[in-house]
LUMDREN-970993 format. One record per residue (C-alpha): y negated, z, x negated. Coordinates in steps of 0.001 Angstrom, whole numbers, plus 500000, padded with zeros to 6 digits. Layout:
BEGIN
YZX/...
! end
This chain:
BEGIN
533873363416902802/533636366518900411/533892370122900860/530520371697901589/529684374840899757/527625376112902533/528834375271906059/526208375248908824/526384374964912471/523369374762914782/523656375481918412/521368376665921206/522747379140923591/521145380067926746/521919383955927422/521162385067930871/520669388414932197/522589388151935449/520670391148937039/517246389485936531/518323385778935945/516120385813932955/516794384448929442/517374387256926814/518171386925923123/520718388875921264/519316391400918769/520559389428915750/518211386449916868/515090388612917321/512179387586915186/509892390306913818/506908388470915270/506385385532917609/506983382370915519/505155379201915567/507331376007916371/507031372904914245/508484369766915737/510213367575913133/510397363629912783/513652363005914334/515804359992913085/514620358075910061/512678354855910463/511703352688907323/508078353293906358/507389355980909163/509648359128908675/509744360407905039/506065361226904943/506371363026908429/509049365113906979/506852365988904087/504270366987906508/506499369264908541/507874370936905333/504311371360904112/503386372944907598/506401375313907251/505548376530903710/501887376950904645/503019379319907719/505250381276905441/502479381623902908/500201382961905648/502848385423906659/503866383692909834/507277382874911122/508254379437911649/510616377868914160/511762374149913372/513130371815915888/514706368580914563/518017366655914597/518143364828911311/520447366485908720/518948364351905918/515551365832906055/514208368701903965/512896370329907085/516414370955908347/517494372676905023/518689376245905957/516320378041903636/512905376237904602/512262377957908017/512780381266909619/514602379702912600/516269376234912786/517338374459915960/519305371327915278/518515369845918765/517144366696920314/513284366313920439/513071366035924159/510443367767926615/513081369601928262/514774370780925093/511524371772923360/510351373708926333/513783375645926652/513522376773922900/509787377560923153/510684379846926076/513743381314924507/511894382021921268/508670383354923073/506962381075920474/503213381687920036/502235378089919225/503707374588918695/502595372139916066/503113368667917237/500769366824914674/503071366839911680/506235365130912790/505016361686913639/505729359540916685/508269361406918532/506223364910918690/502966363051919483/504589361223922408/506120364567923679/502466366051923656/501191363584925968/502628364822929325/501255368334928288/497871367291927114/495891364037927248/495933363155923529/494695360076921670/491504359549923551/490549356298921741/487396355930924089/486017359365923278/486590358617919473/484771355339919930/481742357090921601/481413359506918763/481227356653916396/478482355028918463/476695358294918401/476687358692914665/475978355177913976/479367354109912574/480131350461913155/483503349562914658/485326346382915564/485164345411919217/488336346670921077/489521347134924606/492610348657926304/493945346188928617/496547346099931340/497128342401932005/497634339213930031/494695337611931833/492517340476930410/493742340123927104/493237336516926828/489677336729928289/488827339374925664/490346337422922787/488395334452923824/485196336489924012/485370338172920607/487249335383918857/490580335292917098/492258336845915141/492962339925917067/494954342865916527/497690343850918985/499060347274919504/500766349399922029/498961352813923090/500039355918921200/502058354231918393/501863355529914718/504382353643912862/503145350086913332/505991349130915662/505098345944917706/501606345711916001/500846342016915182/497893339953914512/497389336930916752/495638333918915544/495761332101918914/496446332263922627/500104331455922159/500745333982919582/498947336542921615/501169335877924691/504353336453922626/502941339796920878/501826341137924088/505481340965925390/506616342600922294/503928345444922361/504776346855925806/505208345945929549/501549345423930120/500679347895932931/498035350588933957/500109353469932561/500649351956929129/497682349647928350/497871347460925141/495028347961922726/493461344708921549/490981344683918556/488966342028916866/490642341705913417/488232341721910525/489447339240907735/489203339928904083/488266343662904466/489016346706902507/490788349579904335/490085353150903357/491806356297904794/490207359475905077/492256362599905642/490431365912906401/491037369495907242/488707371347909536/488129374885910597/486100375886913628/484699372406913686/483614372276910166/485433370011907445/486480372130904688/488500369693902768/488863365861902628/490372362974900490/489598359233900481/492302356680899685/491926353002899229/494361350257900181/495079347828897287/495919345137899832/493389343796902198/493481345375905634/496329344169907743/499245345812905755/500551348884907429/500139351942905598/504018352594905336/504166349245903277/500755349407901544/499802350805898038/497051353359898014/495062354690895247/493127358073895070/490196358235894580/489061354847895771/488048352455892930/485828349743894722/484199351624897399/480362352468896499/478882355988896835/476819354983899995/480117354163901826/481933357231900687/479042359497901827/
! end
């Protein structure tokens, strides 16, 4: 333990107006304009957190550059996003639906960014909005003529075994709505598939497991894009050095890609 030069304490206090039973804020906490809430990454997990903290900080700094106020909710003191001088308002609170809604209402926030904090904020978004529509994305690929490996969202072990037999092994097993690679495995036979299904999740209709034909000896390319009003305004292509199958958190990526021809890039 060492003496801190700057002592900080975070606390959410619900101030009630007893006459109207409505939440009110002391004048010292009033923002000049309605802020935009940014949800952080929460506790660190190897291979899935540092990059999301970088994304959160980048979002905060972008909001500041645009003249907007930022409200950060996170509870990891080791992150840059919880530094006292990064945002206009910092809530060192749990990332739960109840707490986020409390803070959102208390601050009268104008919007909430859930896409830069990783798994926890994306999971919180699901009760509010049906996110991650894999079937819709698949239909778009079919419409524009982009090939994709056969896949299916399954709710029983029997369905999974039948699908794997139909498309052939190996198959990639992953839980729905997972960004970090947790419980994601490649099954090379029925026995492995049964074991990985148990790891992935309790297989039921609410949380289906996604099973995809795993393409061996293939290259993995990631495309990140920024769009405005439906039009892509900036994009970047990264190529994995390792063959497909190594999670991005553990893989080596190069920018720009070195072995992808111009037709594929286009």
